[in-house]
C-alpha positions in Angstrom: -38.9 -8.8 -25.6 -38.7 -10.8 -22.4 -36.6 -9.6 -19.4 -35.7 -11.2 -16.1 -36.9 -9.3 -13.1 -33.3 -9.2 -11.7 -32.1 -7.6 -15.0 -34.7 -4.9 -14.7 -34.7 -4.0 -11.0 -32.1 -4.3 -8.3 -28.4 -3.4 -7.7 -26.2 -5.1 -10.2 -22.5 -4.3 -10.9 -23.3 -4.8 -14.6 -26.3 -2.4 -14.5 -30.0 -2.8 -14.9 -32.5 -2.0 -17.7 -34.5 0.5 -15.5 -31.6 3.0 -15.6 -32.8 6.5 -16.5 -30.8 9.5 -17.7 -31.1 12.6 -15.5 -30.4 16.0 -17.0 -28.4 17.3 -14.1 -26.3 14.2 -13.9 -26.1 12.2 -17.2 -26.3 15.1 -19.5 -23.6 16.9 -17.5 -21.4 13.8 -17.6 -21.8 13.4 -21.4 -20.9 17.1 -21.9 -17.9 16.7 -19.5 -16.5 13.8 -21.5 -16.1 16.3 -24.4 -14.1 18.7 -22.4 -10.4 18.4 -21.6 -10.9 18.3 -17.9 -10.9 15.9 -14.9 -14.3 14.7 -13.8 -15.3 14.3 -10.2 -18.3 12.1 -9.5 -19.4 12.1 -5.8 -22.3 11.1 -3.6 -23.4 8.5 -1.1 -23.0 4.8 -1.6 -25.3 3.0 -4.1 -26.4 6.3 -5.7 -25.3 5.5 -9.2 -21.7 6.7 -9.5 -20.3 3.5 -11.1 -23.4 3.0 -13.1 -23.0 6.5 -14.6 -19.6 5.7 -15.9 -20.6 2.3 -17.2 -23.6 3.7 -19.0 -21.7 6.3 -21.0 -18.2 4.8 -21.5 -17.3 1.6 -23.2 -14.9 -0.7 -21.2 -12.1 -0.1 -23.7 -12.4 3.7 -23.2 -11.2 3.8 -19.6 -8.9 2.0 -17.1 -10.2 1.5 -13.5 -7.9 1.8 -10.5 -9.3 0.9 -7.0 -8.1 2.9 -4.0 -7.2 1.6 -0.5 -6.2 3.4 2.7 -2.6 2.1 2.4 -2.0 3.6 -1.1 0.5 6.4 -1.9 0.5 8.1 -5.3 3.3 5.8 -6.4 1.1 2.8 -5.6 -1.7 4.2 -7.7 0.6 4.8 -10.7 2.2 1.4 -10.3 -1.2 -0.2 -10.4 -2.1 1.7 -13.5 1.2 0.8 -15.2 0.9 -2.9 -14.3 -2.6 -2.9 -15.6 -1.5 -1.8 -19.1 1.4 -4.2 -19.3 4.4 -2.8 -17.4 6.2 -4.7 -14.8 7.4 -2.5 -11.9 10.7 -3.5 -10.3 11.9 -2.3 -7.0 15.7 -2.5 -7.1 18.9 -1.3 -5.3 22.2 0.1 -6.4 24.2 -3.0 -7.2 25.6 -5.0 -10.1 24.8 -8.7 -10.5 25.6 -11.4 -13.0 23.3 -14.4 -13.4 22.8 -16.7 -16.4 25.0 -14.6 -18.7 23.0 -11.4 -18.0 24.7 -8.4 -16.4 22.5 -5.5 -15.1 23.2 -2.5 -13.0 20.1 -1.6 -10.9 19.6 2.1 -10.2 16.4 2.2 -8.2 12.8 2.0 -9.4 12.5 0.9 -13.0 9.7 -0.2 -15.3 10.1 -3.4 -17.4 8.1 -2.8 -20.5 7.7 -5.0 -23.6 10.5 -3.9 -25.9 9.5 -0.7 -27.7 12.9 0.2 -29.3 14.8 3.4 -28.9 18.5 3.8 -28.6 18.4 6.3 -25.7 16.8 3.8 -23.2 19.0 1.7 -21.0 18.7 -1.7 -22.7 18.9 -5.1 -21.2 18.5 -7.8 -23.8 17.0 -10.7 -22.2 15.2 -13.7 -23.7 12.6 -15.5 -21.6 10.8 -18.6 -22.5 7.1 -18.0 -21.9 4.4 -20.0 -23.5 7.0 -21.2 -26.0 7.9 -17.7 -27.2 10.8 -15.4 -26.7 10.4 -11.8 -25.6 12.7 -8.8 -25.5 12.4 -6.1 -22.8 13.9 -2.8 -22.1 14.5 -1.4 -18.7 13.8 2.3 -18.2 14.9 4.2 -15.1 11.9 5.9 -13.6 10.5 7.4 -10.5 6.9 6.6 -9.8 6.6 9.7 -7.5 7.3 12.0 -10.4 4.3 12.7 -12.7 6.5 13.5 -15.7 8.1 10.0 -15.5 4.7 8.3 -15.2 3.3 10.3 -18.1 6.3 9.4 -20.3 5.7 5.7 -19.7 2.0 6.1 -20.5 2.9 7.8 -23.8 5.3 5.0 -24.7 2.4 2.6 -24.3 0.2 4.8 -26.4 -2.2 5.1 -23.5 -5.2 7.4 -24.4 -7.9 6.3 -22.0 -9.7 7.9 -19.1 -8.2 6.9 -15.8 -11.1 6.0 -13.4 -10.0 6.2 -9.8 -12.6 4.5 -7.7 -13.1 4.9 -3.9 -11.0 8.1 -3.7 -12.3 8.6 -0.2 -10.4 5.5 1.0 -7.0 7.1 0.3 -5.1 8.6 3.3 -5.6 12.4 3.4 -1.9 13.0 2.6 -2.3 10.9 -0.6 -5.5 12.7 -1.5 -3.7 16.0 -1.2 -0.7 14.8 -3.2 -3.0 13.4 -5.9 -4.8 16.7 -6.1 -1.5 18.3 -7.1 -0.5 15.5 -9.4 -3.6 15.5 -11.5 -3.1 19.2 -12.2 0.2 18.1 -13.9 -1.4 15.1 -15.6 -4.0 17.5 -17.1 -1.2 19.6 -18.6 0.3 16.5 -20.1 -2.9 15.3 -21.7 -4.1 12.6 -19.2 -7.4 13.0 -17.5 -9.0 11.3 -14.5 -12.5 10.4 -13.5 -12.6 10.3 -9.7 -15.4 8.6 -7.8 -15.8 9.3 -4.1 -18.3 8.9 -1.3 -18.8 12.3 0.2 -21.5 15.0 0.2 -19.8 18.4 -0.1 -18.6 20.1 -3.2 -14.9 21.1 -3.9 -13.3 18.2 -2.0 -10.2 18.3 -4.3 -10.2 22.1 -4.6 -9.8 22.2 -0.8 -6.5 20.5 -1.4 -5.4 22.4 -4.5 -7.1 25.6 -5.6 -5.0 25.4 -8.8 -7.5 22.8 -10.0 -10.1 25.5 -10.6 -11.3 25.4 -14.2 -9.4 22.1 -14.7 -12.1 19.8 -13.3 -15.9 19.3 -13.5 -17.8 18.2 -10.4 -20.9 16.0 -10.8 -23.0 15.1 -7.7 -25.2 12.0 -8.3 -27.6 13.1 -5.6 -30.1 14.1 -4.5 -32.5 11.8 -6.3 -36.0 13.5 -6.7 -39.4 11.9 -6.2 -40.2 12.2 -9.9 -36.9 10.5 -10.9 -37.6 7.5 -8.6 -41.1 7.4 -10.2 -39.6 7.3 -13.7 -37.3 4.4 -12.7 -40.2 2.4 -11.3 -42.4 3.2 -14.4 -39.6 2.2 -16.9 -39.0 -1.1 -15.1 -42.7 -1.8 -14.8 -43.1 -1.2 -18.5 -40.3 -3.7 -19.3 -42.0 -6.3 -17.1 -45.5 -5.5 -18.4 -46.7 -4.6 -14.9 -47.7 -1.5 -13.0 -47.4 -0.6 -9.3 -50.3 0.9 -7.4 -49.7 4.6 -6.7 -49.7 4.3 -3.0 -47.3 1.4 -3.2 -44.9 3.5 -5.3 -45.1 6.3 -2.7 -44.4 3.8 0.1 -41.4 2.3 -1.7 -39.9 5.8 -2.3 -40.6 7.0 1.2 -38.9 4.0 2.8 -35.7 4.4 0.7 -34.2 7.4 2.5 -33.5 9.0 -0.9 -31.3 6.1 -2.1 -31.9 4.7 -5.6 -30.2 1.4 -4.6 -32.8 0.8 -2.0 -35.7 1.7 -4.4 -34.3 -0.8 -6.9 -34.0 -3.6 -4.4 -37.4 -3.1 -3.0 -39.0 -3.1 -6.5 -37.1 -6.3 -7.3 -38.4 -8.1 -4.2 -41.9 -6.7 -4.5 -42.0 -8.3 -8.0 -40.5 -11.5 -6.8 -43.0 -11.7 -3.9 -45.8 -11.2 -6.5 -44.5 -14.1 -8.4 -43.0 -12.1 -11.3 -39.7 -13.5 -12.3 -39.8 -12.4 -15.9 -41.8 -10.1 -18.2 -45.4 -10.9 -17.6 -47.4 -12.4 -20.5 -50.4 -10.4 -19.4 -50.5 -6.9 -18.0 -50.6 -7.0 -14.2 -51.2 -4.5 -11.4 -49.4 -4.9 -8.1 -51.3 -3.3 -5.2 -50.7 -5.6 -2.3 -48.9 -3.7 0.5 -47.9 -7.0 2.1 -45.5 -7.6 -0.8 -43.6 -4.4 0.2 -43.6 -5.4 3.9 -42.1 -8.7 2.9 -39.5 -6.9 0.7 -38.6 -4.6 3.5 -38.1 -7.5 5.8 -36.0 -9.3 3.3 -33.7 -6.2 2.9 -33.6 -5.7 6.6 -32.3 -9.3 7.0 -29.8 -8.7 4.2 -28.5 -5.5 5.8 -28.7 -6.6 9.4 -25.9 -9.2 9.4 -23.6 -6.8 7.5 -24.4 -3.7 9.6 -24.3 -5.5 12.9 -20.9 -6.9 12.1 -19.7 -3.5 10.9 -21.0 -1.7 13.9 -19.5 -4.3 16.3 -16.1 -4.1 14.6 -16.2 -0.3 14.6 -17.3 -0.2 18.3 -14.3 -2.4 19.2 -11.7 -0.5 17.1 -10.5 1.9 19.7 -7.6 1.8 22.0 -9.3 1.0 25.3 -6.4 2.2 27.5 -8.1 5.6 28.2 -11.5 4.0 28.8 -13.2 6.4 26.5 -14.4 3.9 23.9 -15.0 6.7 21.4 -16.2 4.6 18.4 -18.8 2.8 20.6 -20.2 6.0 21.9 -20.2 7.5 18.4 -22.7 4.8 17.5 -24.7 5.6 20.6 -24.9 9.3 19.6 -26.0 8.4 16.1 -28.8 6.1 17.5 -30.1 9.2 19.4 -30.3 11.4 16.3 -33.1 11.7 13.9 -32.4 10.5 10.3 -32.4 14.0 8.7 -29.8 15.0 11.2 -27.6 12.1 10.2 -27.9 12.9 6.5 -27.2 16.7 7.0 -24.3 16.0 9.3 -23.3 16.4 13.0 -20.9 19.2 13.6 -17.7 18.5 15.5 -18.7 21.0 18.2 -22.0 19.3 18.7 -20.4 15.9 18.7 -18.0 16.9 21.5 -20.9 18.2 23.6 -22.8 14.9 23.1 -19.7 12.9 24.2 -19.5 14.8 27.4 -23.2 14.3 28.2 -23.2 11.9 31.1 -26.4 10.3 29.8 -24.5 9.4 26.6 -20.9 8.7 27.6 -19.4 6.8 30.4 -20.0 8.7 33.7 -17.0 10.6 34.9 -15.1 10.4 31.6 -14.1 13.7 30.0 -13.6 13.7 26.2 -11.2 16.4 24.9 -11.5 18.1 21.5 -8.3 16.3 20.5 -10.0 13.0 21.2 -12.8 13.8 18.8 -10.4 15.2 16.2 -8.3 12.0 16.3 -11.4 9.8 15.9 -12.8 11.8 13.0 -9.6 12.2 11.1 -9.1 8.4 11.2 -12.6 7.4 10.3 -11.6 6.2 6.8 -8.7 4.1 7.9 -10.6 2.7 10.9 -13.5 1.6 8.7 -11.1 0.0 6.1 -9.3 -1.9 8.8 -12.6 -3.1 10.2 -13.5 -4.3 6.6 -16.5 -1.9 6.5 -17.1 -1.7 2.8 -18.6 0.6 1.6 -17.9 3.0 4.4 -20.8 4.0 6.7 -19.5 7.4 7.9 -17.6 10.3 6.3 -16.1 13.3 8.0 -15.7 16.6 6.1 -12.6 18.1 7.6 -13.2 21.5 6.1 -16.9 21.8 7.0 -16.2 19.8 10.2 -19.3 17.7 9.9 -19.8 13.9 10.3 -22.4 12.2 8.1 -23.9 8.8 7.5 -23.2 8.2 3.8 -24.7 4.7 3.5 -28.5 5.0 3.3 -28.8 1.3 3.9 -27.7 2.0 7.5 -30.5 4.5 7.9 -32.9 1.8 6.5 -31.5 -0.7 9.0 -31.7 1.7 12.0 -35.3 2.6 11.1 -36.5 -0.9 11.8 -34.4 -1.5 14.9 -34.9 -1.1 18.7 -32.0 1.3 19.3 -31.6 0.3 23.0 -31.5 -3.4 22.1 -29.1 -2.7 19.3 -26.6 -1.0 21.7 -27.0 -3.8 24.2 -25.9 -6.2 21.4 -22.8 -4.2 20.6 -20.0 -4.0 23.1 -17.0 -1.7 22.9 -14.6 -4.5 23.9 -13.7 -8.0 22.9 -15.3 -10.9 24.8 -13.3 -11.8 27.9 -12.2 -8.3 28.7 -13.5 -7.0 32.1 -14.4 -3.4 31.4 -17.0 -1.2 33.0 -18.9 1.1 30.6 
């Protein structure tokens, strides 16, 4: 069978053929699907969270909901209900008469395709749509009450997994509220699969200990050397090629433990070697220059995105106090080694770094509250700056800041850090500010 290189290697929303199943990840997920529990899948960006769901669930078995930093729980449930056919109406207490139809509005209601039932408040209404008439019933509901939402899902006969993507984007108060709500959903027979970019265990249990024994946590990382090797070997077999052992080692070592980077480097090494499809004859790739070209290609791909993200992040602060906290956070990260960034920088250490005159603006004192405010608003700051996926995550319980996008580490590895900081300013052009 013939495969295209881009179908075998690379990062693709629809998945690639070099996907391998891992016992500590895939097998646990398959087992978890048989239990009546919520499933939490977590790990850094491009480490296979979405691919895991797509590999083992058919599209008709789940309903995806994307999170944003502006969302409240009611917004999540409204998105879910709209997606399965409901029309959410925001109304006030008033009576109106228009076109022969009289209706008293009593607050939030859901307009559903007519399902019958004498107990529901009924508004018979014919609407011409695509040449057909439709009947609707209006059911008073409160999207902030789990019981009301669950009742509507039952009326639709909804029996799918609810996949909540990018949970980390939600405001912390929404994350906390949802941690309580999904406990109630579990009791009413509806289960969530929650995907989030963070490193530590028990993120939801931190908000609600009552979720203990009601959820299963599955980290998608770390990826081990032998797992990367299996991915490369499987893809090579499908393309009828093989990578030289040293080349495999160099690809893995330059990936910073990220399967997405491994996939992309393999794809571009093949393309540089002239392999666009499964080779007719068995080939061995052993030219290190192909990898250097691939690394340069990915550096160029990541550079424009990360430079824009870092610039937007650096300029995201209120400059009235002259502290420019986001800008100097980038400076601190540029001074750290990569393992330190992966393991995390403690809040205490971060404060000390800020108040180091060699790092921060001379004569400026950064208070603990300044650091707290910066860290607690990281998610919203990155969203407003359109940094997707996020580069940084703060664990408010462990009090550690981490880089959660390994492509940033890849990018920084090939950069002159001093030149990088000179290219990024903490203020918009035209502002006269001394830093």
